[in-house]
C-alpha positions as CSV (number, residue, x, y, z in Angstrom):
1,M,15.3,-23.1,55.7
2,N,12.1,-24.7,56.8
3,P,9.2,-24.2,54.4
4,K,6.4,-24.8,57.2
5,P,6.8,-21.5,58.7
6,W,6.4,-19.6,55.4
7,L,3.3,-21.5,54.4
8,A,1.6,-21.1,58.0
9,L,2.5,-17.7,57.0
10,T,1.4,-17.4,53.6
11,L,-1.9,-19.0,54.1
12,V,-2.8,-17.0,57.6
13,S,-2.2,-14.0,55.1
14,L,-4.0,-15.1,52.5
15,M,-7.0,-15.6,55.0
16,A,-6.4,-12.3,56.5
17,G,-7.0,-10.6,52.9
18,C,-10.2,-12.5,52.5
19,G,-12.3,-10.7,54.9
20,G,-15.2,-8.5,53.8
21,S,-15.6,-4.5,54.6
22,G,-19.3,-5.6,56.0
23,Q,-21.7,-2.8,56.6
24,P,-20.6,0.6,57.9
25,S,-21.0,1.6,61.2
26,G,-22.2,4.4,63.0
27,D,-24.9,6.8,62.4
28,T,-24.1,6.7,58.4
29,A,-25.6,3.4,57.8
30,K,-29.1,3.7,56.6
31,P,-31.2,0.6,57.0
32,Q,-32.4,-0.8,53.1
33,P,-35.7,-2.6,53.2
34,A,-35.1,-6.5,52.4
35,A,-36.2,-6.1,48.5
36,A,-33.9,-3.5,48.3
37,Q,-31.0,-5.3,49.9
38,Q,-31.6,-7.9,47.8
39,A,-31.7,-6.1,44.5
40,T,-28.3,-4.8,45.5
41,E,-26.6,-8.1,46.3
42,R,-27.7,-9.7,42.7
43,K,-24.8,-9.5,40.6
44,E,-24.5,-10.3,37.0
45,T,-22.1,-13.1,36.1
46,V,-20.8,-14.9,33.2
47,F,-22.9,-17.7,34.1
48,D,-26.4,-16.0,34.0
49,P,-26.8,-16.6,30.2
50,W,-26.4,-20.7,31.5
51,V,-28.6,-20.1,34.2
52,G,-31.5,-18.7,32.0
53,T,-31.2,-21.8,29.6
54,I,-31.4,-24.6,32.4
55,D,-34.6,-22.1,34.0
56,R,-36.2,-22.6,30.3
57,A,-35.3,-25.9,29.9
58,K,-36.5,-27.2,33.5
59,G,-40.2,-25.0,32.0
60,V,-40.1,-27.1,29.2
61,Q,-39.2,-30.5,30.8
62,K,-42.4,-29.4,33.2
63,T,-44.6,-29.0,30.2
64,V,-43.6,-32.4,29.0
65,D,-44.2,-34.1,32.1
66,E,-47.8,-32.4,32.2
67,Q,-48.5,-33.5,28.7
68,A,-47.2,-37.3,29.5
69,A,-49.6,-37.5,32.4
70,E,-52.5,-36.3,30.6
71,Q,-51.6,-38.8,27.7
72,R,-51.4,-41.7,30.3
73,R,-54.9,-40.7,31.9
74,K,-56.5,-40.8,28.6
75,I,-54.9,-43.8,27.8
76,E,-55.8,-45.3,31.2
77,E,-59.7,-44.1,30.5
78,A,-59.8,-45.6,27.0
79,T,-58.7,-48.9,28.3
80,R,-61.7,-49.2,31.3
């Protein structure tokens, strides 16, 4: 038994099973505003707490960078 045809058949079956359902067709499809569509597409994941932590860390880094730039400016003014 040659494994190549079985492998190809398995891969094709897996790819066919991954297809999405998409938008319903016909008169039943109701257009949604972009904001509503975006809100419905966002799904909560297990990574959301970490993403929030990363966003907070970026905010802290921005504050530290601004304070460092201000400190450098003060030092430059004092040396003149």
